[in-house]
N, C-alpha and C positions, 0 to 999 in steps of 0.2 A: 266355276268350280265343277268338279265332276264327282258324282256319287260313286263310291268305290265299293264294289262287292266282289269278293274273291273266294274261291274254294281252294283251300290249302290242303296239302297232303303231308301227313306225318307218318313216317315209316317206323314201325315198331319191330324189333327182333325178339323172338322168344326162343329160348334154349330148351329144346325138348330132348331130354336125355343127355348123355355126355358127348355124343357124336353127331347129332342132327341139329342144324340151325334152320329155322323156318322164319318167314316174314309175313306180315300182314299190313295192309294199308288201311288206315282209319281216316275218315274225312272230317274236316272241321269247317263249319260254316262260320264265316265272320262277315260283319257288315257294319258300315257307318250309315246311320240314317239321320234325317233332319239336317242334312248338309245343304247350305244355300249359297247362291251367288253373293259376292260381296261388292258393294258399290261405295266408293270413297267420296264421291261428290267433288266439289271444287276446293282447291287448297287456298287457305286464307293468306298465305305468304309467309307464315311463321309456324314452327312446330312440326312434329311428326303427324302423319295421318295413320289411323289405326282402325281396324274393323275386327270384331270377334263374331264367332258363330258357335253357339252351344249345340252339341251333337250327341248322338247316342252311339256308343260302341258296343257291339254284341259279339260274343264268342261262345260257341257251343262246347268247347273243350274245357277251358278254365278262364279265370279272370285276367290272366296275363296276356299281353299283346304287344306287337311292335307296329310302329307307324314309320313309313318311309315317304318323304315328300320328294317329288320330282316335277320338272317343268320342261317344256320344249327348249332346246338349245343348251341344256345342261346347267342352267342357272335360273334362280327365281327372279323373273323380270317380266314387266309388261312392256308392250311396244305400241308405238304410234308411227306407222310408216318405218322409216329408218332410225327413229329415236327410241331409246330404251330407258326404262325406269326400273331399277332393282328394288326388290322388297325382301323383307325378312319374314320367316314363318316360325311360329311357336305353337306348341301343342301342350295341353294340360289334361291329365287324367282327373278323375274325381278326387284324388289325393295328391298333395305336393304342388309345387309351383309350375310355371310354364317352362318348357324345355325348348331351346332353339333347335330347329331342325336344320341339318346340313343336307344339301341336295344329294340324293341317292344313298344316304346312310340311314339305317334304321335306328330308332330310339325305342326303348322299352318302357311300358306303362303297365299299371295294374288297375283292377276294379272294373273290368268290362262287365256288362250285364250278361249273365249266363242263362237267363230264363225268358227274357223278352226281347225280341229283335228290335223293338222300338222303345225300349225302356219304359214300357207302359205309359207312353206319352210324355215321359220326362227326358232328361239328358244326363250324361255322366262324364262329359269331356268338353273341352273348348278349343277351338282353332282360333289363332290370332295372327293376322297379317298386318305388318307395319311397313310403311314407306317413310323412311327417315327424312328429316328436314334437309339434310345434306344432299340426298338423292333428288328430292323435289326441287331444291334451289338450282341444281345443276341441269335439270331437265328442260327441254324445249316445251313451250306451251302447246297443249293439245289434249286429246282424249286418248287415254292409254287402256289397253285391254291385255289380258293374259289368261293362261290356263295353269292351274295347279292340280297335280295329281297326287292323291294320297293312297298309298298301298297299305292295307291293314292285313296283318298276319298273326296267327296264334304264336305265343311265345312259350 
């Protein structure tokens, strides 16, 4: 898993008088901290395999943010040589249930921490990665690895 830190740009337009339009760029720092690698271990032969990671989402602008999940190859999957194993990605802010992420599509959340980049040592969101029983039973035996990228943006 990759820690994601991004500097986003928000363009503001201010109308100064009736005929003059000016613009100003404001910077928003956003960050996901406490993001860890996920290890699934060995499959028992039945059921889904699932891992969660409690994280801190920070946004200097406001508590609203967007998460976009992507992975190499345009699909959420792990690989073992030429064999692939697809997985599902869900994200949950500090309020509401888990939202399934679609590769390359942003999803909106609320309640980012706006005062502490590391949530004062706590967490305010959860990442969940699931490999379904169907995907596991169809996969060849082996060790699978992959990379998931999370893009965090102010909303």
